[in-house]
N, C-alpha and C positions, 0 to 999 in steps of 0.2 A: 395462493396464486404464485407461489415461488416457482420460477422457471417454467411457468405454464406455456405450452405451445398450442396455438390455435391457427386455423387457416383464415384466409381473407374473408370468406363468407361468414364464418362464425364471429369474427371480430366485427364485421359490419352489422350482424344481427344484434350484437351487444350494444353497439353505439347507437343504432336506430331506436333501440328500446328506451333510451333516455329522451324524454320530452324536453328538448332544449330550445323550444320556441323562445324567441328573443325576449318576450315579456317575463319568462321564467329564469331562475338561476341555472347556470350550467355546471355548478359545483359537483353534482353527482357524477357527471361524465368525467370531469377533470380529475376528481378523486379516484375514479376507476382507472383512468390512464396512468395516473401517478403511481398507484399501487401495482399495476401491471408492470410498469417500467422498473419499479423498485424490486419486484419479484425476480427480475433478471439482473439485478445489481446496478441499475442505471438510476442515478439521482436526477431529479428534475427540479425546476424552480418555478414558482408561481408569481404572477404579477396581478394582484387583485384590483378590482375597481374601488372607488372611494368608500363604499359602505360594506365591502367585503362579500357582497352577494354573488359576485361573478369573478372569474379569474382567467387569465391567460396562462399558458404553460409552455416552457421550453426545456429541452434536454439535448444532450450531446452524446454521441456514441463514437468511440475511436479516439485517436490522439488529439491532444489539446494544441492544435496547430492551425494556422490559417489555411485557406484554400479548399474548405469543405463545401458541402451542399446543404441548403436549408429546404426542408419539406414543410410547406406552410399551408394550413387549412383553418377554416373557422368552424366553431363548434355549434353555433346557433342555427336554427332553421326558421322558416316562415310558418305562420299559423295554418292550421287545417280547418279552422272554423268555417262552417257553411259550405265546404267543398264536398261534392258527391263521391266520397271514397267508397270503393267496392270492397277493399280489404282494410284491416286495421292498420292505420298509418304508422303505428309504433311497433308493429310486428313484421319483420322481414318475411316476405312471401314470394316464393318462386312460382311463376306461371309463364309457360311458353318462352323459356329462356330469358325472362325478365325478372329482376328482383325489385319488388314493389316495397315502398315504405318512405316516409318523410325523411329527407336527407340522404337517400341512397345516391341520388345524382348530385345534389347540391348540399354538402360536398363531403359527406362522411366516408365515402368509398375510398377516396384518395389516401387519407391517413389511416384508414382501416387496413389497407394493403401494406402500408409502411410499418404499422405496428405489428401486424402478423408476421412480417419478415424480420422483426427484431432479433430473434435467435440467430438467423443467418448473418445479420449485420455483426453480431457479437462474435461469431465464430470466425469471421473473415479477417484476413491480415490487413486491416485498413491502414492506408497511408494518409488518407484524408478523412476528416470527420463527417458524420451525417448528423444533422441537427433537426429535431422536430420543433415546430412552432405552431401552437394551437391558440386561437384567439376567441374572444367573445364579441357579440353584438356587431358582427359584420353586416348583417341583413338590415340593420336600422341606422347605418351610418359609419361603419368601419371604426367604431369607437375604441375597441380594445387594441387594435393593431398599432396605434400610435405609441402607447406605453410599452407594448411588447417589443416593438422594433427598437425603441430607445434603450430598453434594458439589454437587449441582445447586442446593441452597438457597443456597450461598455463591458459586457461580460463574456462575449463569445469571440474567439479569434476571427478576424475578418474572413467571411466565406468567399468562395470564388463565384458561386451562382446561387440564386434563390428561385425555387420552383413554387409558384402559387397554383395549387392543384384544383382550381375551379374546372368545371366540366367543359372540355373543348374537343371531345372525341379523340384525345391524345394528339391533336395537332398543336402547333406552337403559336401562341398569341403574343405579339411583341408590342402591342399598343391598345389602349382603350380610352374612351372619353372620361372626363372627370364629372363628378356629380356634386351639386350643391342644392340644399333644400332650406326653405324658410317657412316660418309661420308669421303671417300678417294679420293683425287684429284691428278691425275697423270698429270704431265706437261712434254711434249715431246719437239721436235724441228721440225718445219715444213720443208718439202722438197717435191720435186716432187715424186710421188709414184713410179716412175721408178728408183729413185736415193736413195734407202733405206740406202745406206752407208753414206749418208750425213745428215740424220735426225734420229729422234726417234719417233715412233708412240706410243702415250700415250694409244691408244686403245689396241694395241698388248700387252703392258705390263700389262694393266688392266686385259686382258685375262689370263695372267700368274698368276695373283693374284687370280682370280676366280678359276683357276685350283688348286692352293694351298689350297683354302678353301674346295674344293671338296675332296682333299686328306686328310685333317684333319678330314672331316666328316666321311670318310671311316674308319679312325683310331678310332674315337669315337664310331662308330657303332660296330666295332669289339670288343671293350672293354666294351660295355654296359652290365649292370647287367641283368641277365635273369629273376629275380623276381621283376623287377621294377613296381611301380604303374603307371608309365607314358607310354604313347604310342604316339610317338616313345619313346623308353627307353633312348636313348642317347640325349646329347645336339645336337641341329640342327642349321645349318647355312642357311641363305637365302640372295640372292642378289636381292634387290627389284627393283632398277632402274640403268640403265647405260646411261649416256649422254655424247656424245663426237663427235668430228670430224666436218669438214666443207664441204668436198666434196670427191668424190670417187677417185680423182687423187691427193690427198694431204695427206701426213703423218700427222696424227692427233696431234695437239699441246696439246689438253686438253681432258681429259676423267674423268668424275666424277662417282664414284660407291657408291651407297647407299647399305650398307650391315649390317647384324647383326646376332644374334644368340639367341637361347633359352637355358639357362643353368639350370642344376639340382640344387635343394636347397642345396645339399651336397657339391657343388663346389663354389669357389669364383666367383662372377658374372663377375669380370673384367679379370679373368685369360686368357680366350681365346682371348679377345681383345688385351691384352698386348703381347700375343704370336704372334698374327698376325702382330701387329705393329713392333715387333722385326724382324720378317721375312722380312717385307717390307724394313726396314732400313738396315739390315745386308746382305740380300740376293738379293733382287730385285733392290734396288736403285743403288748399285755399277754397276750392269749390264747396267742400263740405262745411268749412267754417263760415262761409258766406251764408249758408242756410241756418247754422246755429253754432255759436262759439264753443259749445261743449264738445263738438265733434273732434275726433282724433284718429290717428293711425300709428300703430307701433309694429315694427318688424324685427324679428329675431332670427338669427342664423340657427338652424336646427342641426345640420350635419354638412360636412364638407369632405369629399373624397377626391384627392388630386388625380388628375389625368395621368395616364401612363404613356410616356413617349418612347418611341423605338430607339432613340439615340442612346448609344453606350451599352446596348444589350446583345451585341453580336456574339460574344463568347457564350452567353446563356442560350442563345438561339441555336448555335452549333451543337452544344452539348445536349440540350433537350431534344433536338432533332435526331441526334445519333442514338439516344436512349429510347425514344418513342418509335423510331423507324419511319417518321413522317417527314416528307419534304415540303409540307405546307406551312407557310408562315403568314399570319394575317392579323387583322385588327378586329375588335369587337366594340359594340356600343355600350354594353353594360359595364359597370364599374367593379373593381376588385381591390384587394389590399396591395396590389403590385406597386402602385405609385407611391404608397407610404413606405414600404420596405425599400424600394429603389432610392427614394429621397433620403431616408434616415441612415441606411447602411451604406449607400453609395456602391452597391454591388450589382452587376448585371443580373437582370431578372426577366423571367417569362412566366406566362400563364399556360399551364399544360396539365390536363388531368382527365380521368375517365368520365364518361357520361356525356349526354347531349344537353346543352343549355336550354333547349326547347322544352325539356321535361321539368326544369326548375320551377318551383312555386306552383306547379300544377296539381290538381287532384289526381290520385293514382300515380304519383311520381315513381319513376322506375329507372333502373340502370340495366343495360344489356349484360348478360353473363359474359359475352365476348369482350366487353369493355373492362370487366374485372381482370380477365386474362391479359388484356393489353396493358393494363396498369401494372400487373405483376411482372411482365416482361420489361417494362420501363425500369422498375426498381432493380431487377436483376442486372440489367446493363449498367445502371448507375452504380451498383455495388461493385461490379467488375472494374469500372473506372476508378472508384474510390480506393481500390487495392493497388493501383499502379503508382509508381514513383512520379 
């Protein structure tokens, strides 16, 4: 692999071939990238998770000075299970000027382009460094980005700008909602379904909690600002999964609810969660225990991704806009690692990358060939800027 030169499409083909679904290890992809970089004389550093089954990677090209640019992307992808794929999701397939494959849009194309341009980066008279930052487990809670950003804060000269290459059709995104998710376990008391006075159905009380979340949602929607950049404008709740019960004629002893919300940058990310936990403790739990003292409720925080606020990102917006050629700056409702990098590194940050977010997580995920071209133009303009004093 020494000094190997590949184009963006070939690099994307190789990256898509790694099944980096979040439940799997990402080490095969990370080791490939590490070997590719080393083949060009670029050393990289790994930041593994606790059991060593996954790792972040960061590497720098150019002078060891402040003022560079970070190209950030996540290596994991969402599952393809049960989706009606027409093509093999792990084989890059070109049809009608669209490249199909899991991760093409979300978001391997961004750093595939950057890695393919590595030889050009190395040949250029860089005055400012270019940093790669690849993370694990973004799709299930942005878990890897925290340790990656923390390591980069101590080992990389402070950059001038961070680009989170999530799919935005190469427009500039300067804000997004935060995301918080919880697992709440309801414990009831089993009894025959005809003897409801003797037991507590965990499922029935979980249903009351879901009704409570819907009530709060209505309240938030009624108070939502009319001039919001976000659509939907309010914070939004979602119940993702409900697991519970053993049979139709037994009051359910257990019910587990996975729930969460998307909060506005102007509001504390934990506020709605604390409000819900207080309601569970003060309103619902006493009702359950009144039916049987063995009843209980436990809630655990599953994942927290901070919102991304537009404040302090003007420099990044200007630079990314000049590199992308886009005059569009906006906000999105999905979460990214931008808030984490912005908070930890204290550097102007934007989200800007090839592909349409509408394709993310879909069966037959694709990226337009024209978006690959647009991503390459972005990198070329960024490279020109990096060579200026």
